[in-house]
C-alpha positions, 0 to 999 in steps of 0.5 A: 532470454530466448525469442520464444520466452520473451514473446511468451512474457510479452503475451502474458503481460498483455493478457492483463487488461490494466496495469496501474504501476510501471515495472522494468523487467529487464531486457528492454521489457517495461510495463507501462502505466499512465499513472507512472509519473505520479507513482514515482513521485509518491515513491520519492516522497514517501520512502525518505519519510519512512526511512527516517522512522527506521534510522535510514534503512529497512535492513532486516525488517518485516514489511506488510503491504496492504492492498499491494496491487501488482507489488510496486511498493512490496518490491521497493521495500525489498529493494531497500533491504527488508528481510521479509515482505508480504503483499496482500490483496483481495483481487486475484488478478493483482496477485497474478500480476505481482507474482509475474513481476516478482518471478521475472525479476528472480526474487524468491517467494521466501523474500517477497510473498503475495497472498490473496486476502482481505484487510478484514482477515488480517491476524497475527496467528495467520501471517505474523507481525510486521515492523512496517505496515503500508496502507497506501491508497486503501483506507478511503475505499473501505466500507468498514474502517472501524473494523479494518484498522484494529485488524491492521494493528493486530499485525503491526508491531512498530510503524504504520504508513497511510496514504489516504484521500480525505474529506478535506472540507470537514474538521469534525471526525466524519466520513463521506459515504460513496458508492464505488464500481466493483469493476473499476480497477481504481475502486475498492471491493466493498461496493460502498466506501467511507472517505474519512476527514482528517479528524476521523483518521486520527480517531480511528488510529487512536482507538486502535492503539496507534499514536504519534500520528504525523501528517507529512507536509506535502511538497511539489512535484506531488499532485495538486490533491496532496497540495490542496489537502484532499489527499495526504500521507501520514505515519503512526506508531504502535502506542507504548504501554506505560510500565 
């Protein structure tokens, strides 16, 4: 990399006000994030669980990353052997960040693609179907989860992984209505959000034809909100129709 192209890349990185995930772009260029530690801890916790569902490998799999942000999880799926990865996000700034990182890492768009798209617009005739769908840190930001989860099911042919904040003090299938700031990078884009209880998540998934819901027991060094039950990781599978 020439000095000029390096400076251009650094300026492009700095042109974004906020990066949520860390990235090592090589040649000593690292995108820092104050959330790097928690992201890496979740990565190291999540992938062994996912790989168990796929006999130890994503080789040849098609993976959908819903609410992909700057592509951290999309790139991880690619690294683990996925044949096709599609990341979608409603915010154009996230797509621009994701494409910047992907292109700098010289990964082909035919292998890792990004599209600006809402979860509510998912459809198999538009993007195809996927062996693994990642719904990480998205569900509790939605105002219409009863619409969103069937949309996810329409493009999922095998396994769903969900990371979600929960209304942990409630055992009934209920939602907590919360106002979100559309300009806050860690909030959603709907304005109002429904944070589900654990029972509500299970009801949503069952109604959308998912089964085999497994809540993954948390362990250190995950943050306290996982250990206390305020946040959780779960997997589910597309229900098998009886013959």
